[in-house]
PQR file with spaces between the fields and no chain letter, atoms N, CA, C, O and H, PARSE charges and radii, in Angstrom:
ATOM       1  N    LEU     1       0.860   -1.380   -0.028 -0.4000 1.5000
ATOM       2  CA   LEU     1      -0.015    0.021   -0.065 -0.0000 2.0000
ATOM       3  C    LEU     1       1.045    1.086    0.074  0.5500 1.7000
ATOM       4  O    LEU     1       0.847    2.025   -0.697 -0.5500 1.4000
ATOM       5  N    ASP     2       2.041    1.199    0.784 -0.4000 1.5000
ATOM       6  CA   ASP     2       2.773    2.280    0.672 -0.0000 2.0000
ATOM       7  C    ASP     2       3.342    2.534   -0.420  0.5500 1.7000
ATOM       8  O    ASP     2       3.450    3.710   -0.765 -0.5500 1.4000
ATOM       9  H    ASP     2       2.201    0.436    1.410  0.4000 1.0000
ATOM      10  N    ALA     3       3.822    1.531   -1.196 -0.4000 1.5000
ATOM      11  CA   ALA     3       4.433    1.727   -2.555 -0.0000 2.0000
ATOM      12  C    ALA     3       3.347    2.324   -3.316  0.5500 1.7000
ATOM      13  O    ALA     3       3.695    3.400   -3.802 -0.5500 1.4000
ATOM      14  H    ALA     3       3.734    0.575   -0.916  0.4000 1.0000
ATOM      15  N    GLN     4       2.522    2.094   -3.502 -0.4000 1.5000
ATOM      16  CA   GLN     4       1.423    2.224   -4.292 -0.0000 2.0000
ATOM      17  C    GLN     4       0.545    4.069   -4.120  0.5500 1.7000
ATOM      18  O    GLN     4      -0.088    4.841   -4.840 -0.5500 1.4000
ATOM      19  H    GLN     4       2.239    1.220   -3.107  0.4000 1.0000
ATOM      20  N    LEU     5       1.014    4.011   -2.809 -0.4000 1.5000
ATOM      21  CA   LEU     5       0.647    5.623   -2.366 -0.0000 2.0000
ATOM      22  C    LEU     5       1.651    6.534   -2.733  0.5500 1.7000
ATOM      23  O    LEU     5       1.376    7.661   -3.144 -0.5500 1.4000
ATOM      24  H    LEU     5       1.529    3.385   -2.224  0.4000 1.0000
ATOM      25  N    GLY     6       2.826    6.106   -2.607 -0.4000 1.5000
ATOM      26  CA   GLY     6       4.016    6.893   -3.215 -0.0000 2.0000
ATOM      27  C    GLY     6       4.179    7.001   -4.774  0.5500 1.7000
ATOM      28  O    GLY     6       4.834    7.935   -5.238 -0.5500 1.4000
ATOM      29  H    GLY     6       3.050    5.190   -2.274  0.4000 1.0000
ATOM      30  N    GLN     7       3.575    6.027   -5.622 -0.4000 1.5000
ATOM      31  CA   GLN     7       3.353    6.394   -6.723 -0.0000 2.0000
ATOM      32  C    GLN     7       2.576    7.471   -7.387  0.5500 1.7000
ATOM      33  O    GLN     7       2.865    8.190   -8.343 -0.5500 1.4000
ATOM      34  H    GLN     7       3.043    5.269   -5.245  0.4000 1.0000
ATOM      35  N    LEU     8       1.132    7.377   -6.372 -0.4000 1.5000
ATOM      36  CA   LEU     8       0.336    8.030   -6.680 -0.0000 2.0000
ATOM      37  C    LEU     8       0.704    9.636   -6.430  0.5500 1.7000
ATOM      38  O    LEU     8       0.139   10.507   -7.093 -0.5500 1.4000
ATOM      39  H    LEU     8       0.896    6.793   -5.595  0.4000 1.0000
ATOM      40  N    ILE     9       1.674    9.943   -5.444 -0.4000 1.5000
ATOM      41  CA   ILE     9       1.826   10.962   -5.392 -0.0000 2.0000
ATOM      42  C    ILE     9       3.052   11.631   -5.814  0.5500 1.7000
ATOM      43  O    ILE     9       3.317   12.805   -5.554 -0.5500 1.4000
ATOM      44  H    ILE     9       2.133    9.236   -4.906  0.4000 1.0000
ATOM      45  N    GLU    10       3.894   10.713   -6.573 -0.4000 1.5000
ATOM      46  CA   GLU    10       5.026   10.626   -7.525 -0.0000 2.0000
ATOM      47  C    GLU    10       4.374   11.087   -8.689  0.5500 1.7000
ATOM      48  O    GLU    10       5.080   11.791   -9.412 -0.5500 1.4000
ATOM      49  H    GLU    10       3.679    9.759   -6.784  0.4000 1.0000
ATOM      50  N    HIS    11       3.025   10.846   -9.127 -0.4000 1.5000
ATOM      51  CA   HIS    11       2.626   11.273  -10.304 -0.0000 2.0000
ATOM      52  C    HIS    11       1.635   12.048  -10.112  0.5500 1.7000
ATOM      53  O    HIS    11       0.808   12.133  -11.020 -0.5500 1.4000
ATOM      54  H    HIS    11       2.453   10.274   -8.539  0.4000 1.0000
ATOM      55  N    GLY    12       1.461   12.759   -8.984 -0.4000 1.5000
ATOM      56  CA   GLY    12       0.593   14.148   -8.689 -0.0000 2.0000
ATOM      57  C    GLY    12      -0.686   13.727   -8.573  0.5500 1.7000
ATOM      58  O    GLY    12      -1.403   14.644   -8.973 -0.5500 1.4000
ATOM      59  H    GLY    12       2.132   12.690   -8.247  0.4000 1.0000
ATOM      60  N    LEU    13      -1.321   12.819   -8.233 -0.4000 1.5000
ATOM      61  CA   LEU    13      -2.545   12.253   -8.073 -0.0000 2.0000
ATOM      62  C    LEU    13      -3.195   12.455   -6.713  0.5500 1.7000
ATOM      63  O    LEU    13      -4.397   12.449   -6.450 -0.5500 1.4000
ATOM      64  H    LEU    13      -0.739   12.074   -7.907  0.4000 1.0000
ATOM      65  N    ILE    14      -2.270   12.617   -5.992 -0.4000 1.5000
ATOM      66  CA   ILE    14      -2.595   12.750   -4.576 -0.0000 2.0000
ATOM      67  C    ILE    14      -1.466   13.598   -3.832  0.5500 1.7000
ATOM      68  O    ILE    14      -0.358   13.906   -4.272 -0.5500 1.4000
ATOM      69  H    ILE    14      -1.293   12.622   -6.206  0.4000 1.0000
ATOM      70  N    ASN    15      -2.037   13.902   -2.572 -0.4000 1.5000
ATOM      71  CA   ASN    15      -0.892   14.848   -1.852 -0.0000 2.0000
ATOM      72  C    ASN    15      -1.111   14.086   -0.520  0.5500 1.7000
ATOM      73  O    ASN    15      -2.233   13.586   -0.448 -0.5500 1.4000
ATOM      74  H    ASN    15      -2.937   13.653   -2.215  0.4000 1.0000
ATOM      75  N    LYS    16      -0.291   13.872    0.574 -0.4000 1.5000
ATOM      76  CA   LYS    16      -0.086   13.574    1.616 -0.0000 2.0000
ATOM      77  C    LYS    16       0.084   14.668    2.535  0.5500 1.7000
ATOM      78  O    LYS    16       0.765   15.656    2.264 -0.5500 1.4000
ATOM      79  H    LYS    16       0.621   14.279    0.515  0.4000 1.0000
ATOM      80  N    VAL    17      -0.481   14.515    3.533 -0.4000 1.5000
ATOM      81  CA   VAL    17      -0.771   15.523    4.643 -0.0000 2.0000
ATOM      82  C    VAL    17      -0.357   14.882    6.020  0.5500 1.7000
ATOM      83  O    VAL    17      -1.041   14.009    6.555 -0.5500 1.4000
ATOM      84  H    VAL    17      -1.035   13.712    3.753  0.4000 1.0000
ATOM      85  N    VAL    18       0.710   15.331    6.511 -0.4000 1.5000
ATOM      86  CA   VAL    18       1.301   14.912    7.811 -0.0000 2.0000
ATOM      87  C    VAL    18       1.054   15.991    8.851  0.5500 1.7000
ATOM      88  O    VAL    18       1.344   17.185    8.769 -0.5500 1.4000
ATOM      89  H    VAL    18       1.266   16.039    6.076  0.4000 1.0000
ATOM      90  N    PHE    19       0.355   15.225   10.023 -0.4000 1.5000
ATOM      91  CA   PHE    19       0.112   16.139   10.836 -0.0000 2.0000
ATOM      92  C    PHE    19       1.116   15.838   12.146  0.5500 1.7000
ATOM      93  O    PHE    19       1.454   14.732   12.567 -0.5500 1.4000
ATOM      94  H    PHE    19       0.119   14.255   10.089  0.4000 1.0000
ATOM      95  N    ASP    20       1.518   17.259   12.700 -0.4000 1.5000
ATOM      96  CA   ASP    20       2.798   16.764   13.602 -0.0000 2.0000
ATOM      97  C    ASP    20       1.868   16.795   15.012  0.5500 1.7000
ATOM      98  O    ASP    20       1.465   17.815   15.571 -0.5500 1.4000
ATOM      99  H    ASP    20       1.244   18.158   12.357  0.4000 1.0000
ATOM     100  N    GLN    21       1.670   15.593   15.377 -0.4000 1.5000
ATOM     101  CA   GLN    21       0.929   15.158   16.545 -0.0000 2.0000
ATOM     102  C    GLN    21       1.414   13.697   16.873  0.5500 1.7000
ATOM     103  O    GLN    21       1.982   12.976   16.053 -0.5500 1.4000
ATOM     104  H    GLN    21       1.998   14.765   14.923  0.4000 1.0000
ATOM     105  N    LEU    22       1.104   13.326   18.248 -0.4000 1.5000
ATOM     106  CA   LEU    22       1.189   11.975   18.522 -0.0000 2.0000
ATOM     107  C    LEU    22       0.153   11.519   18.990  0.5500 1.7000
ATOM     108  O    LEU    22      -0.259   12.197   19.931 -0.5500 1.4000
ATOM     109  H    LEU    22       0.643   13.912   18.914  0.4000 1.0000
ATOM     110  N    PRO    23      -0.634   10.407   18.673 -0.5600 1.5000
ATOM     111  CA   PRO    23       0.116    9.457   17.448  0.2800 2.0000
ATOM     112  C    PRO    23      -0.103   10.022   16.281  0.5500 1.7000
ATOM     113  O    PRO    23      -1.038   10.804   16.111 -0.5500 1.4000
ATOM     114  N    LEU    24       0.794    9.664   15.284 -0.4000 1.5000
ATOM     115  CA   LEU    24       1.184   10.495   14.040 -0.0000 2.0000
ATOM     116  C    LEU    24       0.121   10.181   13.221  0.5500 1.7000
ATOM     117  O    LEU    24      -0.223    9.002   13.135 -0.5500 1.4000
ATOM     118  H    LEU    24       1.554    9.028   15.423  0.4000 1.0000
ATOM     119  N    LYS    25      -0.563   11.205   12.489 -0.4000 1.5000
ATOM     120  CA   LYS    25      -1.715   11.056   11.710 -0.0000 2.0000
ATOM     121  C    LYS    25      -1.284   11.654   10.569  0.5500 1.7000
ATOM     122  O    LYS    25      -0.536   12.631   10.545 -0.5500 1.4000
ATOM     123  H    LYS    25      -0.283   12.162   12.559  0.4000 1.0000
ATOM     124  N    VAL    26      -1.832   10.976    9.416 -0.4000 1.5000
ATOM     125  CA   VAL    26      -1.385   11.220    7.965 -0.0000 2.0000
ATOM     126  C    VAL    26      -2.764   11.121    7.195  0.5500 1.7000
ATOM     127  O    VAL    26      -3.703   10.420    7.572 -0.5500 1.4000
ATOM     128  H    VAL    26      -2.440   10.182    9.435  0.4000 1.0000
ATOM     129  N    GLU    27      -2.759   11.723    6.339 -0.4000 1.5000
ATOM     130  CA   GLU    27      -4.314   11.948    5.339 -0.0000 2.0000
ATOM     131  C    GLU    27      -3.867   11.956    4.104  0.5500 1.7000
ATOM     132  O    GLU    27      -2.760   12.451    3.892 -0.5500 1.4000
ATOM     133  H    GLU    27      -1.996   12.292    6.033  0.4000 1.0000
ATOM     134  N    TYR    28      -4.519   11.493    3.195 -0.4000 1.5000
ATOM     135  CA   TYR    28      -4.122   11.704    1.601 -0.0000 2.0000
ATOM     136  C    TYR    28      -5.582   12.302    1.011  0.5500 1.7000
ATOM     137  O    TYR    28      -6.685   11.873    1.349 -0.5500 1.4000
ATOM     138  H    TYR    28      -5.419   11.091    3.367  0.4000 1.0000
ATOM     139  N    GLU    29      -5.333   13.414    0.033 -0.4000 1.5000
ATOM     140  CA   GLU    29      -6.287   13.905   -0.603 -0.0000 2.0000
ATOM     141  C    GLU    29      -5.889   14.090   -1.994  0.5500 1.7000
ATOM     142  O    GLU    29      -4.718   14.300   -2.310 -0.5500 1.4000
ATOM     143  H    GLU    29      -4.437   13.763   -0.241  0.4000 1.0000
ATOM     144  N    LEU    30      -6.978   14.004   -2.942 -0.4000 1.5000
ATOM     145  CA   LEU    30      -7.071   14.153   -4.220 -0.0000 2.0000
ATOM     146  C    LEU    30      -6.403   15.334   -4.665  0.5500 1.7000
ATOM     147  O    LEU    30      -6.938   16.295   -4.112 -0.5500 1.4000
ATOM     148  H    LEU    30      -7.929   13.833   -2.685  0.4000 1.0000
ATOM     149  N    THR    31      -5.343   15.743   -5.522 -0.4000 1.5000
ATOM     150  CA   THR    31      -5.359   16.904   -6.471 -0.0000 2.0000
ATOM     151  C    THR    31      -6.267   16.862   -7.471  0.5500 1.7000
ATOM     152  O    THR    31      -6.997   15.957   -7.875 -0.5500 1.4000
ATOM     153  H    THR    31      -4.909   14.963   -5.971  0.4000 1.0000
ATOM     154  N    GLY    32      -6.058   18.335   -7.910 -0.4000 1.5000
ATOM     155  CA   GLY    32      -7.046   18.452   -9.145 -0.0000 2.0000
ATOM     156  C    GLY    32      -6.885   17.453  -10.382  0.5500 1.7000
ATOM     157  O    GLY    32      -7.900   17.141  -11.005 -0.5500 1.4000
ATOM     158  H    GLY    32      -5.465   19.070   -7.582  0.4000 1.0000
ATOM     159  N    LEU    33      -5.580   16.919  -10.775 -0.4000 1.5000
ATOM     160  CA   LEU    33      -5.383   15.944  -11.711 -0.0000 2.0000
ATOM     161  C    LEU    33      -5.931   14.650  -11.050  0.5500 1.7000
ATOM     162  O    LEU    33      -6.586   13.936  -11.809 -0.5500 1.4000
ATOM     163  H    LEU    33      -4.756   17.173  -10.269  0.4000 1.0000
ATOM     164  N    GLY    34      -5.791   14.255   -9.869 -0.4000 1.5000
ATOM     165  CA   GLY    34      -6.644   13.281   -9.101 -0.0000 2.0000
ATOM     166  C    GLY    34      -8.197   13.014   -9.660  0.5500 1.7000
ATOM     167  O    GLY    34      -8.763   12.135  -10.310 -0.5500 1.4000
ATOM     168  H    GLY    34      -5.259   14.835   -9.252  0.4000 1.0000
ATOM     169  N    GLU    35      -8.587   14.386   -8.978 -0.4000 1.5000
ATOM     170  CA   GLU    35     -10.106   14.629   -9.408 -0.0000 2.0000
ATOM     171  C    GLU    35     -10.284   14.557  -10.760  0.5500 1.7000
ATOM     172  O    GLU    35     -11.358   14.038  -11.063 -0.5500 1.4000
ATOM     173  H    GLU    35      -8.127   15.100   -8.450  0.4000 1.0000
ATOM     174  N    SER    36      -9.615   14.892  -11.656 -0.4000 1.5000
ATOM     175  CA   SER    36      -9.975   14.591  -13.158 -0.0000 2.0000
ATOM     176  C    SER    36     -10.160   13.197  -13.663  0.5500 1.7000
ATOM     177  O    SER    36     -10.532   12.869  -14.790 -0.5500 1.4000
ATOM     178  H    SER    36      -8.743   15.314  -11.410  0.4000 1.0000
ATOM     179  N    LEU    37      -9.885   12.531  -12.796 -0.4000 1.5000
ATOM     180  CA   LEU    37      -9.810   11.020  -13.357 -0.0000 2.0000
ATOM     181  C    LEU    37     -11.332   10.465  -12.754  0.5500 1.7000
ATOM     182  O    LEU    37     -11.895    9.536  -13.332 -0.5500 1.4000
ATOM     183  H    LEU    37      -9.583   12.797  -11.880  0.4000 1.0000
ATOM     184  N    ILE    38     -11.891   11.062  -11.647 -0.4000 1.5000
ATOM     185  CA   ILE    38     -13.223   10.651  -11.247 -0.0000 2.0000
ATOM     186  C    ILE    38     -14.404    9.892  -12.238  0.5500 1.7000
ATOM     187  O    ILE    38     -14.911    8.770  -12.257 -0.5500 1.4000
ATOM     188  H    ILE    38     -11.433   11.817  -11.178  0.4000 1.0000
ATOM     189  N    PRO    39     -14.562   11.210  -13.093 -0.5600 1.5000
ATOM     190  CA   PRO    39     -15.285   10.763  -14.663  0.2800 2.0000
ATOM     191  C    PRO    39     -14.822    9.356  -14.891  0.5500 1.7000
ATOM     192  O    PRO    39     -15.519    8.379  -14.615 -0.5500 1.4000
ATOM     193  N    VAL    40     -13.820    9.301  -15.319 -0.4000 1.5000
ATOM     194  CA   VAL    40     -13.049    8.222  -16.100 -0.0000 2.0000
ATOM     195  C    VAL    40     -13.252    6.990  -15.198  0.5500 1.7000
ATOM     196  O    VAL    40     -13.612    5.986  -15.813 -0.5500 1.4000
ATOM     197  H    VAL    40     -13.254   10.094  -15.543  0.4000 1.0000
ATOM     198  N    ILE    41     -13.068    6.835  -13.636 -0.4000 1.5000
ATOM     199  CA   ILE    41     -13.445    5.725  -12.944 -0.0000 2.0000
ATOM     200  C    ILE    41     -14.682    5.240  -12.757  0.5500 1.7000
ATOM     201  O    ILE    41     -14.997    4.051  -12.695 -0.5500 1.4000
ATOM     202  H    ILE    41     -12.775    7.650  -13.137  0.4000 1.0000
ATOM     203  N    ALA    42     -15.595    6.471  -12.640 -0.4000 1.5000
ATOM     204  CA   ALA    42     -17.014    6.005  -12.585 -0.0000 2.0000
ATOM     205  C    ALA    42     -17.502    5.456  -13.802  0.5500 1.7000
ATOM     206  O    ALA    42     -18.506    4.763  -13.634 -0.5500 1.4000
ATOM     207  H    ALA    42     -15.339    7.436  -12.691  0.4000 1.0000
ATOM     208  N    VAL    43     -17.039    5.566  -15.167 -0.4000 1.5000
ATOM     209  CA   VAL    43     -17.473    5.033  -16.493 -0.0000 2.0000
ATOM     210  C    VAL    43     -16.845    3.504  -16.384  0.5500 1.7000
ATOM     211  O    VAL    43     -17.469    2.496  -16.712 -0.5500 1.4000
ATOM     212  H    VAL    43     -16.224    6.128  -15.303  0.4000 1.0000
ATOM     213  N    THR    44     -15.590    3.517  -15.900 -0.4000 1.5000
ATOM     214  CA   THR    44     -14.904    2.225  -15.929 -0.0000 2.0000
ATOM     215  C    THR    44     -15.611    1.108  -15.166  0.5500 1.7000
ATOM     216  O    THR    44     -15.777   -0.027  -15.614 -0.5500 1.4000
ATOM     217  H    THR    44     -15.082    4.336  -15.633  0.4000 1.0000
ATOM     218  N    ALA    45     -16.152    1.695  -13.548 -0.4000 1.5000
ATOM     219  CA   ALA    45     -16.983    1.080  -12.626 -0.0000 2.0000
ATOM     220  C    ALA    45     -18.369    0.627  -13.323  0.5500 1.7000
ATOM     221  O    ALA    45     -18.775   -0.523  -13.161 -0.5500 1.4000
ATOM     222  H    ALA    45     -16.018    2.616  -13.185  0.4000 1.0000
ATOM     223  N    GLN    46     -19.019    1.477  -14.034 -0.4000 1.5000
ATOM     224  CA   GLN    46     -20.228    1.180  -14.512 -0.0000 2.0000
ATOM     225  C    GLN    46     -20.210    0.178  -15.811  0.5500 1.7000
ATOM     226  O    GLN    46     -21.194   -0.525  -16.044 -0.5500 1.4000
ATOM     227  H    GLN    46     -18.689    2.412  -14.166  0.4000 1.0000
ATOM     228  N    TRP    47     -18.916    0.142  -16.738 -0.4000 1.5000
ATOM     229  CA   TRP    47     -18.902   -0.668  -17.626 -0.0000 2.0000
ATOM     230  C    TRP    47     -18.708   -2.113  -16.680  0.5500 1.7000
ATOM     231  O    TRP    47     -19.390   -3.097  -16.967 -0.5500 1.4000
ATOM     232  H    TRP    47     -18.117    0.712  -16.549  0.4000 1.0000
ATOM     233  N    GLY    48     -17.815   -2.152  -15.639 -0.4000 1.5000
ATOM     234  CA   GLY    48     -17.480   -3.508  -15.004 -0.0000 2.0000
ATOM     235  C    GLY    48     -18.919   -4.038  -14.680  0.5500 1.7000
ATOM     236  O    GLY    48     -19.143   -5.235  -14.857 -0.5500 1.4000
ATOM     237  H    GLY    48     -17.262   -1.353  -15.406  0.4000 1.0000
ATOM     238  N    GLU    49     -20.079   -3.067  -14.133 -0.4000 1.5000
ATOM     239  CA   GLU    49     -21.080   -3.706  -13.565 -0.0000 2.0000
ATOM     240  C    GLU    49     -21.876   -4.144  -14.806  0.5500 1.7000
ATOM     241  O    GLU    49     -22.553   -5.172  -14.775 -0.5500 1.4000
ATOM     242  H    GLU    49     -19.898   -2.094  -13.990  0.4000 1.0000
ATOM     243  N    ASP    50     -21.785   -3.281  -16.015 -0.4000 1.5000
ATOM     244  CA   ASP    50     -22.698   -3.672  -16.917 -0.0000 2.0000
ATOM     245  C    ASP    50     -22.124   -5.156  -17.665  0.5500 1.7000
ATOM     246  O    ASP    50     -22.853   -5.767  -18.447 -0.5500 1.4000
ATOM     247  H    ASP    50     -21.235   -2.446  -16.040  0.4000 1.0000
ATOM     248  N    HIS    51     -21.124   -5.505  -17.415 -0.4000 1.5000
ATOM     249  CA   HIS    51     -20.551   -6.647  -17.876 -0.0000 2.0000
ATOM     250  C    HIS    51     -19.992   -7.914  -16.859  0.5500 1.7000
ATOM     251  O    HIS    51     -19.306   -8.886  -17.174 -0.5500 1.4000
ATOM     252  H    HIS    51     -20.532   -5.009  -16.780  0.4000 1.0000
ATOM     253  N    ARG    52     -20.503   -7.563  -15.629 -0.4000 1.5000
ATOM     254  CA   ARG    52     -20.232   -8.394  -14.386 -0.0000 2.0000
ATOM     255  C    ARG    52     -20.402   -9.949  -14.839  0.5500 1.7000
ATOM     256  O    ARG    52     -19.561  -10.803  -14.560 -0.5500 1.4000
ATOM     257  H    ARG    52     -21.060   -6.774  -15.373  0.4000 1.0000
ATOM     258  N    ASN    53     -21.363  -10.161  -15.431 -0.4000 1.5000
ATOM     259  CA   ASN    53     -21.880  -11.646  -15.596 -0.0000 2.0000
ATOM     260  C    ASN    53     -20.722  -12.318  -16.625  0.5500 1.7000
ATOM     261  O    ASN    53     -20.005  -13.246  -16.249 -0.5500 1.4000
ATOM     262  H    ASN    53     -22.047   -9.467  -15.658  0.4000 1.0000
ATOM     263  N    GLU    54     -20.640  -11.742  -17.937 -0.4000 1.5000
ATOM     264  CA   GLU    54     -19.366  -12.222  -18.562 -0.0000 2.0000
ATOM     265  C    GLU    54     -18.021  -12.321  -18.017  0.5500 1.7000
ATOM     266  O    GLU    54     -17.222  -13.238  -18.208 -0.5500 1.4000
ATOM     267  H    GLU    54     -21.222  -10.989  -18.242  0.4000 1.0000
ATOM     268  N    LEU    55     -17.852  -11.206  -17.274 -0.4000 1.5000
ATOM     269  CA   LEU    55     -16.467  -11.290  -16.585 -0.0000 2.0000
ATOM     270  C    LEU    55     -16.197  -12.184  -15.419  0.5500 1.7000
ATOM     271  O    LEU    55     -15.066  -12.488  -15.040 -0.5500 1.4000
ATOM     272  H    LEU    55     -18.501  -10.460  -17.119  0.4000 1.0000
ATOM     273  N    GLU    56     -17.453  -12.632  -14.812 -0.4000 1.5000
ATOM     274  CA   GLU    56     -17.299  -13.428  -13.979 -0.0000 2.0000
ATOM     275  C    GLU    56     -17.142  -14.928  -14.583  0.5500 1.7000
ATOM     276  O    GLU    56     -16.536  -15.790  -13.947 -0.5500 1.4000
ATOM     277  H    GLU    56     -18.372  -12.385  -15.120  0.4000 1.0000
ATOM     278  N    LYS    57     -17.639  -15.147  -15.664 -0.4000 1.5000
ATOM     279  CA   LYS    57     -17.263  -16.651  -16.234 -0.0000 2.0000
ATOM     280  C    LYS    57     -16.172  -16.833  -16.603  0.5500 1.7000
ATOM     281  O    LYS    57     -15.736  -17.979  -16.498 -0.5500 1.4000
ATOM     282  H    LYS    57     -18.131  -14.446  -16.182  0.4000 1.0000
ATOM     283  N    ILE    58     -15.242  -15.696  -17.222 -0.4000 1.5000
ATOM     284  CA   ILE    58     -13.796  -15.691  -17.616 -0.0000 2.0000
ATOM     285  C    ILE    58     -12.833  -15.888  -16.242  0.5500 1.7000
ATOM     286  O    ILE    58     -11.964  -16.760  -16.232 -0.5500 1.4000
ATOM     287  H    ILE    58     -15.595  -14.765  -17.308  0.4000 1.0000
ATOM     288  N    LEU    59     -13.048  -15.062  -15.164 -0.4000 1.5000
ATOM     289  CA   LEU    59     -12.629  -15.213  -13.942 -0.0000 2.0000
ATOM     290  C    LEU    59     -12.785  -16.550  -13.305  0.5500 1.7000
ATOM     291  O    LEU    59     -12.401  -16.733  -12.150 -0.5500 1.4000
ATOM     292  H    LEU    59     -13.753  -14.354  -15.172  0.4000 1.0000
């Protein structure tokens, strides 16, 4: 998970916010670039739902 989050940060899709407190608190937030992917993800998710039966037969 840490490596994947690091890649998302590196590619400018999310920001990591570290709070100076104990216990350590970290939050992640989408950047504008990351937010621009929301419609693409929604369409892809809908495609998966629309083809669920066919996909389950393959997997």
